[in-house]
N, C-alpha and C positions, 0 to 999 in steps of 0.2 A: 603706549604699547606696539608702534611700530619699532620703538629703541629697545626695547625692549624681548621681540621678536627678533632683531639685525643683533642684539645678544647673545639668545636664545642659539641663533642657528651654529656661530663666530662661535660656538662655546663647544657647541656638539663636534667638531669636526679641529678641535685643540687634540683629541685624540684619535684618530681617523680608527683605528681597528679597535678601541670600545665602541665606539659609533655603528661600524661597518657587521662588528657580531653582533649589536643588540639589535638595528636593522635587523639582521637575516633571520634571528628566532623569532621577532614579530610579525614577516615573508613567513615562516615555516608553520606559525599559527594562522594567517589568513587562506592559507594555503589547503591546509590539513579540515578547519571551518567550513571555508567554502564547498569543497568534495567535501566533504562527508555529507554534509544537511543536501546536498544536489544529492547525493547520489540514491538515500534516506531519503527523500521525498520521489524520487523514480522509482525505488523497490515498493517503493506504498502503494504509487499508481498502477502499479502494473499488479500484484494483488488485486486491490481491485477492482480492476479486468479479469484479471483471471475470474475471479469474482462471479460478476457481472455476465462475463463469456460462456464461464460454464454450468451454471446452473439457474444461478439469483433474479439471469435481469433485473435493469431501476428501478422496476417498476413491480408490484404483483398486488392484482387484486381475486380476492378470496369473499365464502357467505364470513360474517361477521361471526370471531370466533373460532373460524380456524388453524389459523397461525397459533392460539395456545394450547387446541386440543390434539392438532392434524389426526381426527378423525372424521372416515367413512363419510361419518353423516350427515355433517358440512361441507352439501355439495349445493349449486344451486344453475339454473337453468342456462343456456348459451343464447339470451331472449336481448332481443332488440335495442332497450333499457341501455345494456350494458357493450354489449360492442358499439353505439349509436354514440355515445360518453369518448369511447377511448376515439374514435376517428374522427372525433368533434376537435382536437386534439394536435397541432398543426406539430408540436413537438414531441410526436411520435412516427418516429420510424417505422418500424415492424408494430406487431404483437402476435401470441402464441398462448392456445386455448388447453386447458394440459386437465393430464385427471393423475394424482399421486392417493396411494396406501399403503397400509404399512402389508407387508406377503413374505411366502416363504420360500425360497427355492429350493429345488432336491431334484437330485441326481442322483442314481445307485441307490445306496445306503446311507448317503449323505448330504442332510441341507443346513439352512441358511437366514436368517431372519434378513429380509432385503426392503428397501422401499421401491416399490412399482411406478413408473412414473411413466403416464406412457403420453405418449405427445403425437402432430399430427406433425409429417420430418420438413410436409413445403415449409411451413409457417417455424420451427422450430431452427431450421437452419438459416434462418435468417435473422434472429433469435439466438444463439451459439456458435461454440467451432466443436463441439461434440461427433460431425462429421466428419471435420477435416484432418485427412492426414500431417502427422506430424514434418516439416520442413525446416529446413534454417528460414531463418522473418516469417514463419509462416505457423506460429502456431496451428497445435488443433489436435486433438482427444484418441481418435479411432489406432487404432492398433494394429490387427488384424481383422481380416474382411471386411462387410463391406457393414452401410447405415442401413438403418430401417429406410426402406423406400412409401410410398403410396399404398401397392398393393400389396405389403409385408400384414396385414391383419385376414387377406382372403385365407380357408384351407380348403382338404377337398379331394379328388380323386382327379391326375388330370393325366394326361400321354405316357409321362413318367412315370408317376405314382404317386403315392399320398400327398399333397405340401399341408406345411405346418406354416403359423406364423410365424413374424421372424423376433428376433429379438435379442438384445445389448447386452453382457454384463461386463460385468466392471472385473479390471485383471485381476486381481486379487480375492474376487469369486469364484475365478475360472482358477487360479492356481491350489482354494483352499477344496476346493468340490475336482477338479481335475478335468477342468471344459477344453476343447476346444472348437471348432468352425464345421457345425456340422449337428454335434449333439444336441438328443433330445435329453429334453430338461419338465422339470415340471412346475404350474408358480398358482400358487396355493394362496387367497384371501376370501375376509369374508365382506359380505354381501350387506348393501345396507337391510335388508331382510332377515341376516341372521348368517342365511346361509354358505358356508360353505363351501366356497366353488375352487374348483383345476383348472389346467388348460393343459393342453401341451404343447407346449413352440419347440423351435429348434434356435441354436445359438448360431447369429448369422456373422455375432459380430462382437470383437477386446474392448472396451475402449481405457484408456487408461490416462490419468492425470495428477497421477499423484501426489489424490488429497483424498487419503485413505476412508473420510468420508463417503465420497462415494465412488472409490475404487474398491473397498468392501463392503458395502452397503450397501449400492444400487443398482438394480434394473431397466432399462429401456423397451419398449414396445409400444405398438402404433398404438391412438388413445383411444379403436375402436376394439379393445380387446382389449385396454383396460377401463372400459365402458361393458364390456361383457361381463368383465367377471364378478365387477362391487354393481350389476343391475341397473347401470343406468343411460344402459340404448335404451330405452322407450322414452324419455321425457330428452337425451339430450344431452345430459347432465356433463355436469366437471366441476372440478373444484378449482380451477389456478387461470387469469389470464396476468400474460407475464409480458411484458412490455420494454422494447429496445431506443432507448430516445436518442431522436437526429446529435443531440449535441447534452451534453453529458455538467455541462454548467444548468442545462433547466432544470432540470432534477425538482428541486426544492419547489421550483412552482407550478411544474409540471402536474406535478403530486397534491397541492395545495386546490387544485383547478379538478383537480377528478375528485377528490372529497367533495366538494362542494355539489357538483354537480350529479352524484351518487347518493343514497339514501343512508346515512349514517347507520342504521338500526338494522339496513340488512348485509352492505359490505365492510370492509374493508381494504382500507388502500395503502401499502406497506413502501419503501422506501429497501433498497436495498441493504444498506445499516440495518433498520427495522426486522430484516427479513434473516439478515447472517449478525448477530450484535459482539460476536465471538472475533470475527473479521477486526470487528473497534479494537474491541480491547489485546487486543494481536498489536495492530497498532498503532497502543497506547504503552505499552508495552516495551518497543519497540524505539518508542522517544526516549521513553527514561530510561533505557540500557545508553543510548546515543550521549546523551546528556549527560549519565553517569560519567563517558566514556575521554568526551570533551573537558567533563568539568577537570581530571585528571590527569588531563594533558594539558590541558593550560595551567595545573596548579604545577607540575614538573615545570613546563615553563618559562613561569615564573615565579621560581627558586632559583632557576639562573640573571633572568636580566636582575632577580632586585639585588642576589650576588652581587653584579657590573653598576648596578645606579648605586648603591648606598657605595661603593666601594669610586666613582667616581664623584660622591659626595663627602663623602671622610674626605681623599685626598682634599677636595676645595675651600676646607673650613678657614684658610686663609683670608683668598678669595673672596669670601663671605666676610671676614670680618670689617674685610675693607669696605665690600658694601655696604654695611651699617653702618659704619662710620660715619660716609659720608651720606649720610639720609635717607639709604634702602631701606624700606618698613619692613617687621617680619614676612606680612602678607603679601607683600612682591615680592622678597623673596621665596614662597613660598613661591607664587603664579612663575617666577619664572620658573624656577626644578617643575613643574610641571609643566610648561610650556615647551623648553625640552624632549620634557619623557613622548609628551605629545606631538614635536615633531615626530622621536624616531618614530613610532606609532601609527603616524599620518603614512609615514613613509615604505612603512614593513608591510603596510595598508591594499599599498597600490601598488606595489612591486608583485605581492601576492595575488591583489587582482591584476595583473595586468598577466601573473602566467596560468592563474586557473582559468581566465576564462577562455582560453582555446583550449586548454585541456575541457572543460564540463561547457561548449562546445561539439567539437567530438565526440564527444561517447551521448550526447544528448544527440548525435543525426545515428554512429554509427554501434551505442549501447556497450555494452560486455556479458559473454554468453557465458551462464551458470550451468549449460544442460550436462558438463563434465558433472557439478554438484545433485546428480539428481535423485539422488538415491541417499542423500546428508539431511538429517529431520528437519532443521531449521530453514530450513529452503522448502518446506513444504507446503507454505505457503505464499509460492511462485507455480505455484500448480501448470497450466497448460502452458503458459507465454514463459520462458525461461531464462531472455534479454531484455538484462535492464537497462534503459537509457535514462541518462541524470538530465533531471529534472533543469531549467535551463531563464531562469526570469532575473530579474533585477531584484527582486522580492529573494530569490534564489544565494545573487553574488554579494547583495549589499549586506544582507541579514549580519550577517557573525560579525564585521565591524563595526559598529558601534560597541557591541558586548567587546572586541575587541581592546579600542581606546578606553573603553571605562575600565578595565580590569588594570590595564597597565598602570592607569590616573591611580585607582586604590594601592597599586605596589607603592609608586612611588612617594605615596603620602605619606609613610612611618620618615625615610631619610625627606623628605622635604622639612615635615616639620621637625625632624632631629635639626635639621640646620638652625629653621628660624630660634630656636631656642636656645640657640649658645650664647654665647655672653662674648661680648666686643673686643674686651681687650683676652680673652681665652684663647680668644680664635683666630688674632693676629699673633698672640706669640706661641700658636701652633706649630709654628710656620720651623722653628726655632727646640721647640722640642725633639 
């Protein structure tokens, strides 16, 4: 084996220009594969983080059936069993109670259907980024005005006039209805008693997440106002408990533990992936597109490599004929050609990794800011945080390399088998033809 390795290494440098070109092509393939994988992995993590920090949290707990039917009749009391189960989980960082229902927002003669989200502001600020103003390296959604505060559910006469409860509206809702800070709107919702209730609010803030599901379809009020609309106040009813975990890696463990502690006949425990299945579908679609792009790229590179390898093999028919004549078997000849190509691919992969490690680490720390693409539909899934931090780990850095080496072996197989099937006499006399 050592003898064949020496022969293969010497053969490579008999034509340095061709070797350098082949190594350069393998290097380009390695750099492209590693950077693409690191970017896409980081991009998907940003998508998931945005979904969690915009609305879904890591885990949601509902009354059984709520997620399927999304109906206000699937409410649950904020009882000790539920709160104790959540508090007993050491992996849970924060929790918040919510009331959600469908409703109608109206201003003058304009109206649109919305999802009404009732929150406890002190709890919600620990779960989502909706209360923060967007700044560099600090994602946020509050575009104009102020967030809902603890006393924003109150209404009545004050020294300065009549106070109304506050509401946050999505940017596209504000644009559609012509709303601004201080405007008065009417929320309409159907209570659990089947009565149609209406309540007057004052616009306190406008949020912008770049996700049309929220910007064009959601308003945020204090949980007490939402309970009043639905007649939940009498039993302090809620529709959802959302949890934020200390470590995202404990998602499966925490979800399984809560399912054991809570009655499966009464409650449903859902992870962010179950709450937002469309996000998983989007990630799957992204992966398919990336795999297709990478395949086309490597096919283009392989055509150039195949041309160079075939040229190198055909130029050495005489040498292969002599080797066969002195006892080299066809399988040894195939192995020698494959070994030469393996060394080329290995050098390219090592050089490509040396180039991409500092690049990937730099973008892992500093990221790439895509805020200038906020109006581009393909980046809508990024929502709040528009900075993509490349993923940096051994799996990312070494993942494409076995594929590149295997791919190089496949494109070398044809010329290697062609050389192995040569007739010795014809191969030796090919030098003089």
